[in-house]
C-alpha positions, 0 to 999 in steps of 0.5 A: 671036700673036707677030710675026715680029720677036719669034719669035727672042727668044721661042724664045731664052727658051722653048726652053731652059727647056722643055728644062730642065724636060723633062729634069728630069722625065726625070731623075726618071723615071730615078730611078723606073726604077732603083728599080723594077727594083732594089727593086720596087713598094715602092720606087716607092711609097716615092719617090712618098710622099716626093716631095711633100716634095722638091717642097716644097723645090723650091717654096721655091726656085722661089717666092722665085727667081721672085718676085725675078726678076719684080721684077728684070725689071719694074724693068729694063723700066722702066729702074730698074737699081738696083732690079733689082740690089737685087732680085737681092741680096735674093732670093739672101739669102732663098734662103740663109735659107730653107734651114736650117730646112727641112733641120732639119725634114726631118732630125728628122721624116722618118718621121713626115711620110712616115707622114702622107703615106700611107706604111705598112709597107715603103712607109713604110720606103722613103720614110723612107730616101729622105727622110733622105738628101735632107734633107742636100741641101736647101741645094743644092736651094733655092739652085740652083732659086731661082737659075735664074729669076735667071739666066734673067732676066739673059738667060743662059737657055742657062747655066741650061739647061746647069746643069740638064742637067749636074746631070741627067746626073750624077744618071743616072750616079750612080743607076746606080752607087748603085742598080744597081751598089752596091745601095743602093736608094732611099737610093742614088737620094737620094744621087745627087740630092744629089750632082748638086745639089751639083755644080749649086750649084758652077756657080751659084756660078761664075756669080755670082762672075763680075765682070759677074754679081757681086752688089755688096756694097751690094745683098747685103742684105734690102730689106724692100719687095722681100722682101715683094713677092717673097714675094707674087709668089712665092706663085703659082710656089711653089704651082705647083711644090708644089700638084700634090703636094697632088694626089699626097698626096690621091690617095696617101691614097685609093689606099692606102685603096681600092686598096692598094700595087698602086694606089700603085705604079701611081700612082707610074708614072702621075705620073712619066710625066704629069709630062713633059707638066706640065713641058713646059707649065710650061717655056713659061710660066716661059720666057716670063716674063722677056719678059712682065715686061720688056714689061709694065714698059715698057708694051708691052701689045700685046707682052704680049698676043701672047706670052700668046696664043702661050703658050696655043696651044703649051701646049694643043697640048702637052696634047693631044699628051701625051694622045695619047702616053700613050694609045699608050704605055700598055702599054709604059710599065709595062715601062720601070719594071719594074712587076708584071703586076697593077700594069701592068694598072692603069697601062695603064687609068689613064694615058690617063684621068689624062692627059686633065687636061693638055689643060685644064692647058695653059690653066690653068697658062699663065694662072697664069704670065701673071698673076704675070709681069704682077704680078697676084699675086691672080689667079695665087694664086687659080688655084693655091690654088683648085686645092688646095682643089678637089683635096681636095674632088673627089678625096676625094668621087670616091673615096667615090663610085666608089673607085679609078676615081673617083680617076683621073677626079678630076684631069680634073674639077679642071682642067676647073673651073679652066679656067672660073675662069681664063677668068673671071679673064682676062675680069675683067682685060681689062675692068679694063684697058679701063676704066682705059684709057678713064678715062685717055682721058677725062681726057686729051681728054674722050672715051672 
């Protein structure tokens, strides 16, 4: 556990990040609430079908930004300020270059992609309407999402939180105006998101235009080694953001096959709600990343271990508390989203079953954040991409064996397996580090 003298700095980083991540999930829920009341089950199902592509946009920004942020923090911890500045400049340019092709792809193929993700009939129409508007905001989304780790790694955690809070509040206000008042449905919800992200981009631009934060012209170029290293490190946070949507896709496809639109609409509410727990947990890992990376760069192994173990205690506790909350609120949550009576019955049964996974999720995802914070891309990627493979195998297998009930249970099975795998990777890393320390001691004084 962290010592008393570490508490203030630890809380300074994780609390604003947890608030930011939680508010982001709450704002997404607001989208669902407004669309559910204005459009109905088809609107909820449509946004749920399109959301994996929204997650892909965020994952690109998060992956690039977090990869560059880790490099910058480790360089600062090692006293290499020049490399830290180059990492920020390289990362910012990478974000700019990533935006255009993704925007073009979504503008050209919104409907066919949504069809591949399980959209049919009215659900497909709603999904395509949502995504065709979201596509115009891709540059803002990528640059804002990718800049958050860079801002946090400069110690400006509160500013990063302020940007996201302002964008979220604006999104809520515009959702009400466009979806409820104007009656623009899912397209209105998408427009609200785009305009909110454009506003957030102005704040990000203002941050980097300040003299003390400005990226020097000599650093605003692609450093090949840093770029490749950032992409390697960014694979885990990229997957951590995107691959939960692999779960969404796999579940959508199977629910559409075995339960129809009612099951899809129920899952939209379940995933919206359970996302709050997921974001709280991810906020702990991502919030502590600058601290872990700096201490790792400075060679403070004890400090790194203390922060990691504190993260485990918090994230597993959050998973258990979230499960309890979902069980207690299982009958009230469907009312919030305006779900039909039939859909509400499915939600009330599925919500606590699905949320059991987040007790295990607390351990697996705190482990992933720890691994990429200490520059262990292999271990972090193994957990993240192993999860994707497990999801496909377990969800499809459980659906064939037990239909809709098997689908709801499958996510918990996946996370339980991943917990065992993450523990094994931690043990392997501990043994490896111990062996390296023993080797250094032997070379130094002839004893181990």
